[in-house]
GUKOLMI-835490 format. One line per 3 residues: number of its first residue (from 0); their letters; for each residue x, y, z of N, C-alpha, C, O, CB. Coordinates in steps of 0.1 Angstrom, whole numbers. Atoms other than C-alpha are relative to their C-alpha. Glycine has a CB too. Example, Ala and Ser with C-alpha at 12.3 -4.5 7.8 and 13.67 -1.06 7.14 Angstrom:
2
0) as) 9:-12:0:123:-45:78:9:12:0:19:12:7:-10:0:12; -9:-11:0:137:-11:71:-8:11:8:-3:22:9:4:5:-14
END
This chain:
280
0) xxx) -5:6:-12:24:-47:-373:0:10:11:-4:8:23:14:-6:-1; 0:-11:-9:29:-14:-356:-14:4:4:-16:8:16:8:12:-5; 14:-4:-3:-8:-6:-359:-6:-10:10:-14:-6:19:-8:1:-13
3) xxx) 6:10:-9:-17:-39:-342:5:2:14:-2:0:24:3:-14:-5; -6:-3:-14:7:-31:-313:-6:11:7:-9:11:19:15:2:-1; 6:-12:-6:-8:3:-308:-14:-3:4:-19:2:14:0:12:-10
6) xxx) 14:3:-3:-43:-11:-309:-1:-9:12:-10:-8:21:-7:-8:-12; -1:8:-12:-33:-37:-283:2:8:12:-4:5:23:11:-11:-2; -2:-8:-11:-20:-11:-260:-12:8:4:-15:10:16:12:10:-2
9) xxx) 12:-8:-3:-51:10:-263:-11:-9:6:-18:-5:16:-6:6:-14; 10:10:-6:-73:-21:-256:4:-3:14:-5:-4:23:0:-13:-8; -4:3:-13:-52:-29:-226:-2:11:10:-7:9:21:15:-4:1
12) xxx) 2:-11:-9:-54:6:-212:-15:2:2:-19:6:13:5:13:-7; 15:-1:-2:-92:6:-218:-5:-10:10:-13:-7:18:-7:-2:-14; 4:11:-10:-96:-27:-199:5:4:14:-3:2:24:6:-13:-4
15) xxx) -5:-4:-14:-74:-14:-170:-9:12:5:-12:12:17:14:4:-1; 8:-11:-5:-94:19:-169:-14:-5:4:-19:0:14:-2:10:-11; 13:6:-3:-127:-1:-169:1:-7:14:-8:-6:22:-5:-9:-11
18) xxx) -2:7:-12:-114:-23:-141:2:10:12:-4:8:23:12:-9:0; -2:-10:-10:-103:8:-121:-13:6:4:-16:9:16:11:10:-5; 13:-7:-3:-137:24:-124:-9:-10:7:-16:-6:17:-7:4:-14
21) xxx) 8:9:-7:-154:-8:-113:4:-1:15:-5:-2:23:1:-14:-7; -5:1:-14:-132:-10:-82:-2:12:8:-4:12:20:15:-4:0; 2:-13:-7:-136:27:-74:-14:3:2:-17:11:11:7:11:-8
24) xxx) 14:-4:-1:-173:28:-78:-6:-2:14:-13:7:18:-8:-8:-10; 6:1:-13:-182:14:-44:4:12:10:-3:16:18:5:-13:7; -4:-11:-8:-161:41:-28:-7:13:-4:-11:21:5:16:2:-1
27) xxx) 8:-12:5:-178:68:-50:-14:-1:6:-19:9:10:0:0:-15; 14:1:-5:-212:54:-40:-1:3:15:-10:9:19:-5:-15:-3; 0:-3:-14:-203:55:-3:1:15:3:-6:20:11:12:-8:6
30) xxx) -2:-15:-3:-190:91:-5:-13:8:-4:-17:17:3:12:5:-8; 12:-7:4:-221:103:-25:-12:-3:8:-20:6:10:-3:-3:-15; 11:4:-9:-245:84:-3:0:8:13:-10:11:19:0:-15:3
33) xxx) -1:-8:-12:-231:104:26:-6:14:-1:-8:20:8:15:1:4; 5:-13:3:-244:135:9:-15:0:-3:-21:11:-5:7:6:-12; 14:1:3:-279:122:4:-9:-1:12:-4:-1:23:-3:-12:-9
36) xxx) 9:3:-11:-310:119:25:-3:-15:0:1:-22:-10:-14:8:-2; 4:14:-1:-323:85:36:-9:-4:-11:-7:-15:-17:-6:-3:14; 9:3:11:-350:86:10:7:-1:-13:4:-10:-22:-12:10:-1
39) xxx) -8:0:13:-325:94:-18:8:-13:-1:9:-19:-12:9:12:-1; -8:12:0:-304:64:-8:-8:-12:-5:-4:-21:-12:6:-3:13; 9:11:3:-334:40:-12:-8:3:-12:-17:-6:-16:-9:-3:12
42) xxx) 8:-3:12:-348:57:-43:4:-9:-11:15:-13:-13:1:15:-4; -2:8:12:-352:36:-74:-7:7:-12:-19:10:-12:-5:-15:1; -14:4:2:-337:41:-99:9:10:8:6:21:10:3:1:-15
45) xxx) -9:-8:-8:-308:53:-79:7:12:-8:8:11:-20:11:-8:6; -7:-12:7:-291:87:-86:15:0:4:19:-4:15:-7:13:5; -14:0:-2:-254:91:-90:5:12:8:16:12:14:7:-1:-13
48) xxx) -3:-12:-8:-254:125:-73:-12:6:6:-23:6:0:7:11:-10; 12:-5:-7:-277:140:-47:-5:13:-6:3:21:-12:3:2:15; 6:-13:5:-301:168:-57:6:12:7:10:22:2:-15:0:0
51) xxx) -6:-10:-8:-289:189:-28:9:-6:10:5:-11:20:-12:8:8; -10:7:-8:-257:176:-13:0:6:15:0:18:17:14:2:-5; 1:-4:-14:-259:176:25:14:-2:7:17:-13:12:-10:-9:8
54) xxx) -13:1:-5:-223:183:35:0:-1:16:10:-5:22:9:11:-4; 1:1:-14:-234:186:71:-1:-14:6:1:-16:18:-12:8:5; 0:14:-5:-238:148:73:13:-4:5:13:-12:15:-5:-9:-11
57) xxx) -13:4:-5:-201:145:78:2:5:14:7:-2:23:11:5:-10; -1:-6:-13:-201:169:107:-9:-7:10:-5:-10:22:-3:15:0; 10:7:-9:-232:152:122:5:-14:4:4:-18:15:-14:-1:-7
60) xxx) -6:13:-3:-216:118:119:12:0:9:13:-8:19:3:-8:-13; -12:-2:-8:-184:130:134:-3:3:15:3:-2:24:9:11:-5; 4:-3:-13:-202:144:164:-9:-10:7:-12:-9:19:-7:14:0
63) xxx) 9:10:-5:-226:115:168:7:-11:8:0:-17:17:-8:-6:-11; -7:10:-8:-199:92:182:15:5:1:19:13:-7:-1:-14:-7; -14:-4:-2:-163:96:194:10:-6:-11:19:-14:-7:5:-4:14
66) xxx) -8:6:11:-148:88:160:15:5:1:24:-2:-4:-6:4:-13; -14:-4:-1:-117:109:167:8:-9:9:19:-12:6:0:15:6; -6:10:-9:-109:86:196:2:-13:-7:13:-20:-6:-7:-1:13
69) xxx) -1:13:7:-116:55:175:11:0:-10:19:-9:-10:-13:-3:-7; -10:-1:10:-94:67:147:14:1:6:24:-5:1:-3:11:-10; -13:-2:-6:-66:78:170:5:-14:6:17:-17:5:0:10:11
72) xxx) -3:13:-6:-67:44:188:5:-9:-11:16:-16:-10:-12:-7:7; -4:8:11:-65:26:155:13:4:-6:22:-5:-9:-11:0:-11; -13:-5:6:-37:48:141:12:-3:9:22:-8:4:-1:15:-3
75) xxx) -11:2:-9:-16:45:172:4:-15:1:15:-19:0:-3:5:14; -3:15:-1:-20:7:176:6:-5:-12:15:-13:-12:-13:-7:4; -4:5:13:-16:0:139:15:5:-3:23:-3:-8:-9:4:-11
78) xxx) -14:-5:2:15:23:137:10:-7:8:21:-10:3:0:15:3; -10:7:-8:33:7:166:2:-14:-4:13:-19:-4:-5:1:15; -1:14:5:25:-28:153:8:0:-13:17:-9:-15:-14:-6:-2
81) xxx) -8:0:12:39:-18:119:15:1:3:23:-6:-3:-4:12:-9; -14:-2:-4:72:-6:135:6:-12:6:17:-17:2:2:12:10; -5:12:-6:75:-37:156:2:-11:-10:11:-19:-9:-9:-4:12
84) xxx) -1:11:10:68:-60:127:11:2:-9:18:-8:-14:-14:-1:-7; -11:-3:9:93:-43:105:13:-4:7:22:-10:1:1:15:-3; -12:4:-7:120:-47:132:1:-15:2:12:-21:-1:0:7:14
87) xxx) -1:15:-3:111:-83:141:2:-8:-13:10:-17:-13:-13:-4:7; -1:8:13:106:-95:105:14:2:-6:19:-7:-12:-11:4:-9; -13:-2:6:138:-78:94:11:-8:7:20:-14:0:4:15:2
90) xxx) -10:7:-7:159:-94:121:-1:-15:-2:9:-22:-4:0:2:15; 2:14:2:143:-128:117:4:-4:-15:10:-15:-17:-15:-4:3; -3:3:14:146:-127:79:15:0:-3:20:-8:-10:-7:10:-10
93) xxx) -15:-1:2:183:-117:81:6:-13:6:15:-18:0:5:13:8; -6:13:-6:190:-147:104:-3:-12:-9:6:-20:-10:-6:-2:14; 4:12:9:172:-171:80:7:1:-13:8:-10:-20:-15:0:-2
96) xxx) -6:-1:14:190:-158:49:15:2:0:22:-3:-9:-7:11:-7; -14:-3:1:224:-145:58:8:-3:12:19:2:14:2:15:-3; -7:5:-12:234:-162:90:1:-15:0:-9:-21:-5:-6:5:13
99) xxx) -2:14:0:247:-197:95:-1:-5:15:6:0:23:13:-5:-6; 2:6:-14:235:-217:126:-6:-14:-1:-13:-17:-12:-8:10:9; 6:14:0:224:-252:135:-15:1:-1:-21:10:5:5:-8:12
102) xxx) 14:1:1:188:-262:127:-6:12:-7:-18:15:-6:-6:-1:14; 5:-12:7:184:-232:104:-11:-5:-10:-21:2:-11:11:7:-8; 10:5:9:165:-253:78:-12:-4:8:-24:-2:3:6:-12:-7
105) xxx) 11:4:-8:143:-268:105:-9:12:5:-21:12:5:4:-8:12; 7:-12:-4:134:-233:118:-7:6:-11:-18:11:-9:10:10:6; 7:-5:12:126:-221:83:-12:-8:-3:-23:-2:-6:10:1:-12
108) xxx) 11:9:2:104:-251:78:-12:2:10:-23:3:6:4:-14:-1; 9:-2:-11:87:-245:111:-8:13:-2:-20:14:0:6:1:14; 7:-12:2:79:-209:102:-10:-1:-12:-21:4:-11:11:11:-3
111) xxx) 9:2:12:65:-219:68:-12:-8:4:-23:-6:-1:7:-7:-11; 11:8:-4:43:-245:85:-9:9:9:-22:8:8:5:-12:9; 8:-9:-8:31:-218:110:-8:9:-9:-19:14:-5:9:8:9
114) xxx) 8:-9:9:20:-197:80:-13:-7:-4:-22:0:-8:9:3:-12; 12:7:4:-6:-224:72:-10:-2:11:-21:-7:8:4:-14:-6; 10:2:-11:-22:-224:106:-10:12:0:-6:23:-1:8:0:14
117) xxx) 10:-11:0:-55:-204:106:2:9:12:5:4:23:-14:-6:0; -2:-9:-11:-54:-173:127:-10:-3:11:-6:-1:23:-3:15:-6; 10:3:-11:-86:-183:146:5:-11:9:0:-12:20:-13:-4:-7
120) xxx) -5:11:-8:-67:-214:158:8:5:12:9:-3:22:8:-10:-8; -8:-5:-11:-45:-192:181:-7:10:8:-1:15:17:13:6:-6; 7:-10:-8:-72:-170:195:-1:-5:15:1:3:24:-14:2:-6
123) xxx) 2:5:-14:-79:-192:226:14:0:7:14:6:18:-5:-14:-1; -13:-1:-8:-42:-197:236:5:14:1:11:17:11:11:-9:-7; -4:-14:-1:-35:-161:228:-7:7:11:-2:15:18:-2:7:-13
126) xxx) 8:-6:-11:-63:-150:251:4:-4:13:5:4:23:-15:-4:-2; -5:5:-13:-51:-172:279:13:6:4:15:10:15:1:-16:-1; -13:-6:-3:-15:-159:276:-2:14:4:4:19:14:9:-1:-13
129) xxx) 2:-14:-3:-27:-123:276:-7:2:14:-4:11:22:-8:7:-10; 6:-1:-13:-49:-130:306:9:-2:11:9:5:21:-12:-11:1; -10:3:-10:-21:-145:326:10:11:2:16:13:12:7:-13:-2
132) xxx) -9:-12:0:1:-115:317:-7:12:5:0:23:7:6:2:-13; 7:-12:-4:-26:-91:328:-1:10:-10:-2:22:-7:6:6:12; 0:-10:11:-27:-75:294:-14:0:-7:-15:7:-18:11:-3:-10
135) xxx) 13:-1:6:-64:-80:286:-5:14:2:-2:21:12:-10:-10:5; 6:-13:-1:-83:-48:279:10:11:2:9:19:10:-10:0:12; -11:-10:0:-52:-28:272:6:2:-13:5:-7:-22:11:-4:11
138) xxx) -7:-2:13:-32:-13:244:12:-9:-1:15:-14:-12:5:15:-1; -11:10:1:-3:-35:254:-4:-13:-5:4:-20:-12:6:-1:14; 4:13:5:-23:-66:248:-3:0:-15:0:-9:-22:-13:-4:7
141) xxx) 2:-1:14:-34:-54:214:12:0:-8:13:-6:-19:-8:13:-3; -12:-1:8:1:-45:203:9:-13:2:14:-18:-8:8:12:6; -9:12:-2:20:-75:219:-5:-12:-8:3:-19:-13:0:-3:15
144) xxx) 6:12:6:-4:-100:204:1:0:-16:-1:-9:-22:-14:-2:3; -2:-1:15:3:-87:168:13:5:-4:15:9:-16:-11:10:-4; -13:-6:4:39:-76:169:9:-9:-8:19:-5:-13:8:4:13
147) xxx) -7:10:8:51:-108:152:-10:-6:-10:-21:-10:-7:7:-11:8; 8:5:10:37:-120:119:8:-10:-9:19:-6:-14:-6:11:-9; -7:9:9:46:-151:99:1:5:-14:11:3:-21:-7:-14:0
150) xxx) 1:-6:14:35:-134:67:11:11:-2:18:11:-12:-13:6:-3; -11:-11:1:59:-104:74:14:-7:-1:22:-2:-9:-1:9:13; -13:7:0:88:-128:81:2:-6:-14:13:-5:-20:1:-10:11
153) xxx) -1:7:13:81:-147:49:2:10:-11:11:8:-20:-13:-8:-3; -2:-10:10:78:-115:28:14:6:0:20:7:-11:-11:11:2; -13:-7:-1:110:-99:40:11:-11:-3:21:-8:-9:3:6:14
156) xxx) -9:11:3:128:-133:38:2:-1:-15:13:-2:-20:-4:-13:6; 0:1:15:119:-135:1:8:12:-6:15:11:-16:-14:-1:-6; -7:-12:5:132:-99:-4:15:-2:3:23:2:-6:-5:12:7
159) xxx) -14:1:-3:165:-107:14:7:-11:-8:19:-10:-10:2:-3:15; -5:10:8:170:-138:-7:5:5:-13:14:0:-20:-10:-11:-2; -4:-6:12:174:-115:-37:13:8:1:18:12:-9:-11:9:-6
162) xxx) -12:-8:-3:203:-97:-21:12:-9:0:12:-19:7:-1:8:13; -12:8:1:237:-111:-29:7:-1:14:9:9:21:11:6:-10; -6:2:-13:254:-127:1:14:6:1:19:9:11:1:-15:3
165) xxx) -13:-6:0:287:-112:-10:0:14:6:10:18:12:5:1:-15; 2:-13:-6:274:-78:1:1:-1:15:8:7:22:-13:8:-4; -1:3:-15:269:-92:36:14:-3:4:19:1:15:-10:-11:4
168) xxx) -14:4:-3:303:-108:36:10:12:0:19:13:8:5:-11:-9; -9:-12:1:319:-75:25:-2:8:13:8:14:18:-3:8:-12; 3:-7:-13:302:-58:55:7:-6:12:12:1:20:-14:2:2
171) xxx) -6:7:-11:314:-84:78:16:1:0:22:2:11:-3:-15:0; -14:-2:1:350:-81:65:4:14:5:15:15:11:5:-3:-15; -2:-13:-5:348:-44:72:-2:2:14:0:13:20:-8:10:-8
174) xxx) 2:0:-15:339:-52:108:-14:5:4:-16:8:16:10:9:6; 13:-4:-3:303:-42:106:-8:-11:8:-6:-22:5:-8:4:-13; 8:10:-8:279:-58:131:-12:-4:-8:-15:1:-18:-4:7:14
177) xxx) 12:5:7:249:-78:121:-11:11:-1:-18:12:-11:-6:-12:7; 10:-10:0:226:-49:131:3:11:-11:-5:16:-18:-1:6:13; -4:-11:9:246:-24:110:-2:-6:-14:-6:2:-23:15:4:2
180) xxx) 2:6:13:246:-48:80:-15:0:-4:-19:3:-15:6:-14:-1; 15:1:3:208:-53:83:-6:14:-3:-13:15:-13:-7:-5:13; 7:-13:1:198:-16:86:7:10:-10:1:19:-14:-1:6:13
183) xxx) -7:-9:9:225:0:64:2:-6:-14:4:1:-24:13:4:5; -2:7:13:228:-26:36:-13:-6:-5:-18:-3:-16:11:-11:1; 12:8:5:198:-49:34:-13:8:0:-21:8:-9:-2:-12:9
186) xxx) 12:-8:-1:171:-25:46:-2:10:-12:-12:10:-18:0:8:13; 2:-8:12:178:1:18:-3:-7:-13:-11:-3:-21:12:9:-2; 2:8:13:179:-26:-9:-14:-6:0:-19:-8:-11:11:-11:-1
189) xxx) 13:7:-1:146:-41:3:-11:10:5:-21:6:10:0:-12:9; 9:-10:-6:129:-8:12:-14:-1:-7:-24:2:0:5:14:-2; 13:2:7:101:-15:-14:-8:-11:7:-20:-9:9:1:-2:-15
192) xxx) 7:10:-7:92:-47:4:-4:4:13:-15:0:18:9:-13:1; 4:-5:-13:92:-30:37:-12:10:-1:-20:10:7:12:7:7; 11:-9:3:69:-4:22:-13:-7:-2:-24:-4:3:3:9:-12
195) xxx) 12:9:3:45:-31:10:-4:-6:14:-16:-7:17:4:-11:-10; 4:6:-13:47:-47:45:-7:10:9:-16:7:15:13:-5:7; 7:-11:-8:39:-14:62:-14:2:-4:-23:4:4:9:13:-1
198) xxx) 13:-3:6:10:-8:39:-10:-11:4:-21:-9:9:0:2:-15; 9:11:-3:-5:-43:43:-3:-1:15:-14:-4:19:6:-13:-6; 1:2:-14:1:-45:80:-9:11:6:-18:9:14:13:0:7
201) xxx) 8:-11:-5:-14:-10:87:-14:-2:-3:-23:0:5:6:13:-5; 14:2:4:-45:-18:67:-6:-11:8:-18:-10:12:-1:-3:-15; 5:11:-8:-49:-51:84:-3:3:14:-14:0:19:10:-12:-1
204) xxx) 2:-3:-14:-45:-38:119:-10:12:2:-18:12:12:13:4:6; 10:-11:-1:-65:-6:113:-14:-5:-1:-23:0:5:3:11:-11; 14:6:2:-95:-27:101:-2:-12:9:-13:-18:8:-1:-3:-15
207) xxx) 2:12:-9:-90:-54:127:-12:1:8:-14:12:15:13:-3:8; 13:-1:-7:-123:-62:143:-1:-11:11:-3:-8:23:-11:-1:-10; 3:11:-9:-127:-97:159:9:-1:12:4:-2:23:-1:-13:-8
210) xxx) -10:2:-11:-95:-100:179:-1:12:10:-1:9:22:14:-2:-5; 2:-11:-9:-97:-65:194:-13:0:8:-13:3:20:1:14:-7; 12:1:-7:-133:-70:203:0:-12:10:-7:-11:20:-12:-3:-10
213) xxx) -1:11:-9:-124:-103:220:8:3:12:4:-1:23:6:-12:-7; -8:-2:-12:-97:-90:243:-2:14:6:4:17:16:15:-1:-5; 3:-13:-7:-110:-54:250:-14:2:1:-23:-1:-7:6:11:-9
216) xxx) 14:-3:-3:-142:-44:266:-2:15:3:-13:20:2:-5:-8:12; 1:-14:-3:-134:-8:275:-3:8:-13:4:7:-23:13:5:6; 4:-8:12:-152:16:250:11:10:-4:12:13:-15:-12:8:3
219) xxx) -11:-10:3:-122:40:253:11:-7:-9:19:1:-14:6:6:12; -10:7:7:-100:13:237:-5:-5:-14:3:-11:-21:5:-12:8; 6:5:13:-123:6:207:7:5:-12:11:17:-12:-15:3:-1
222) xxx) -6:-4:12:-108:7:173:-11:4:-10:-23:3:-7:9:-12:-6; 10:-5:9:-125:20:142:-11:-10:-4:-22:-6:-4:8:5:-13; 10:10:4:-142:-12:131:-10:-2:11:-22:-2:8:7:-13:-3
225) xxx) 9:2:-12:-157:-17:166:-8:13:2:-20:12:5:8:-4:12; 7:-13:-2:-166:20:168:-11:1:-11:-22:6:-7:9:11:-1; 11:0:10:-185:18:135:-11:-9:3:-23:-6:1:6:-3:-14
228) xxx) 10:10:-4:-203:-13:147:-9:6:11:-21:4:10:6:-13:4; 8:-6:-11:-213:5:179:-9:11:-5:-21:12:-1:9:5:10; 9:-11:6:-226:35:159:-11:-6:-9:-22:0:-9:9:9:-8
231) xxx) 10:6:8:-244:12:135:-11:-7:7:-23:-6:3:7:-10:-10; 10:8:-7:-262:-9:160:-4:6:14:-16:10:16:6:-14:3; 4:-5:-14:-260:4:196:-4:14:0:-11:18:9:12:-2:9
234) xxx) 4:-14:0:-263:40:187:-13:3:-6:-17:15:-7:11:8:-8; 13:-2:6:-297:35:171:0:4:-14:-10:9:-19:-7:11:8; -1:-4:14:-284:42:136:-5:-11:-9:-6:-9:-21:14:4:-3
237) xxx) 4:11:9:-295:8:123:-12:2:-8:-23:3:-2:-1:-13:9; 11:-2:9:-317:13:93:-6:14:0:-16:16:-7:-10:-10:4; 6:-13:-2:-324:49:103:9:11:-5:4:21:-11:-4:2:14
240) xxx) -9:-11:3:-293:70:96:10:-5:-10:22:-3:-8:6:6:13; -10:5:10:-277:55:65:9:11:-5:21:8:-8:-8:-6:-12; -9:-11:4:-263:89:53:11:2:10:23:4:6:-7:13:-2
243) xxx) -10:-1:-10:-245:92:86:10:-12:1:22:-10:3:-6:3:14; -9:13:0:-232:56:85:9:1:-12:21:-2:-11:-9:-12:-1; -9:-2:11:-219:63:50:11:10:2:22:9:-2:-8:3:-13
246) xxx) -9:-11:-3:-203:95:61:11:-5:9:23:-2:7:-7:12:6; -10:5:-9:-186:78:90:9:-10:-6:21:-10:-4:-7:-7:12; -8:9:7:-174:50:68:10:7:-10:21:2:-12:-9:-10:-8
249) xxx) -8:-7:10:-160:75:43:12:7:7:23:6:3:-8:11:-7; -12:-7:-6:-139:96:67:9:-9:9:20:-5:12:-5:12:9; -9:9:-7:-126:66:86:11:-7:-9:20:-12:-4:-8:-10:8
252) xxx) -10:6:9:-107:54:55:10:10:-4:19:6:-12:-7:-7:-12; -9:-11:5:-89:87:50:15:-4:4:24:-2:-4:-4:13:7; -14:3:-3:-58:75:70:6:-11:-9:18:-11:-12:1:-5:14
255) xxx) -4:10:9:-56:44:47:4:6:-13:14:2:-19:-10:-11:-1; -3:-6:13:-57:65:16:13:9:1:21:9:-8:-12:9:-4; -13:-9:-2:-30:89:30:12:-9:0:22:-6:-5:-1:8:13
258) xxx) -11:9:-1:-8:59:38:4:-5:-14:15:-7:-18:-2:-11:10; -3:5:13:-12:45:3:7:11:-9:16:7:-17:-14:-4:-7; -6:-11:8:-3:79:-13:15:2:4:23:5:-4:-7:13:2
261) xxx) -13:-2:-5:28:80:9:9:-12:-5:21:-10:-7:1:1:15; -8:11:3:40:45:-1:-1:-4:-15:7:-13:-19:-5:-12:9; 2:5:14:28:42:-37:12:2:-9:15:-6:-17:-12:7:-6
264) xxx) -11:-3:8:59:58:-51:11:-10:2:17:-15:-8:6:14:3; -10:11:-3:82:33:-34:-4:-13:-6:4:-20:-11:3:-1:15; 5:13:5:60:4:-44:1:0:-15:5:-10:-21:-15:-2:4
267) xxx) -1:0:14:58:15:-80:14:0:-5:17:-6:-16:-7:13:-6; -14:1:4:96:20:-82:4:-15:1:12:-19:-8:8:8:9; -4:14:-1:99:-16:-70:-6:-8:-12:1:-17:-17:-6:-6:13
270) xxx) 6:7:11:75:-28:-97:7:3:-13:10:-7:-21:-15:4:-1; -8:-4:12:94:-9:-124:13:-7:0:18:-11:-11:1:15:-1; -13:7:-1:127:-23:-112:-1:-15:-3:8:-20:-9:7:3:13
273) xxx) 2:14:2:114:-58:-111:-3:-3:-15:2:-13:-21:-12:-5:9; 4:2:14:99:-54:-146:13:1:-9:15:-6:-18:-10:10:-5; -12:-2:8:132:-41:-159:10:-11:2:17:-15:-8:7:13:4
276) xxx) -9:11:-2:152:-69:-143:-5:-12:-8:3:-20:-13:0:-3:15; 6:11:8:128:-94:-159:3:1:-15:7:-9:-21:-15:-1:2; -3:-2:14:133:-79:-193:15:-2:-3:19:-7:-14:-5:14:-5
279) x) -14:1:2:170:-78:-188:5:-15:0:16:-18:-1:8:8:10
END
């Protein structure tokens, strides 16, 4: 029986390792293609490593377009949106879970219904609102139009539902304000959910393409996705400079990898705690 259990664990680890390799291979292929020549990329059968790695391709790609500006724009816009969504979703989720007011159920239902509305359905009204506010083609328009998310509210609401209401009542008895209860009691208990929210939101906004392209025309405001598209098509790289395209794609995902490394410990602690609670 013990032997079967050990064999099962080995099989599970082998399957997980195989799945991890399959998911990581596209990133490996992208990074190694950045070190090849154009002919090596199209060679058949393909090679897993270039004969003579061309590390200069990364520098050439970096200098071929203003990627520093593209990445800075994306990091700043995505970072501000993450902070605003954490604040907004935290306050809204607190109101929906630990405050009593009229039409609370109706408001919760309305939010859940809003979660089912396709994002593209609000593009036109959102564009009109930003136009009337004079926020088209600006950082303010990019940030304001994404500072509230139904998904974020729903995610944090589910996390706050797991917190005992008695803790909130104890804080109220001690004279703590709603804001103090939210940020000193609920936020630490749900920090793993906030970490997941930050990671998902940053990745989504960093890679956002269609909406920023719709409301911004100034090249100086372009985000990474739009910048890569410009380099791929308008810069004459289409079909001609695949190593540089792969190099640009590789170094533009570095901020996402860095954010994942910063948040993975908190996320994994949450998973372990949830698993322990389930077993208990």
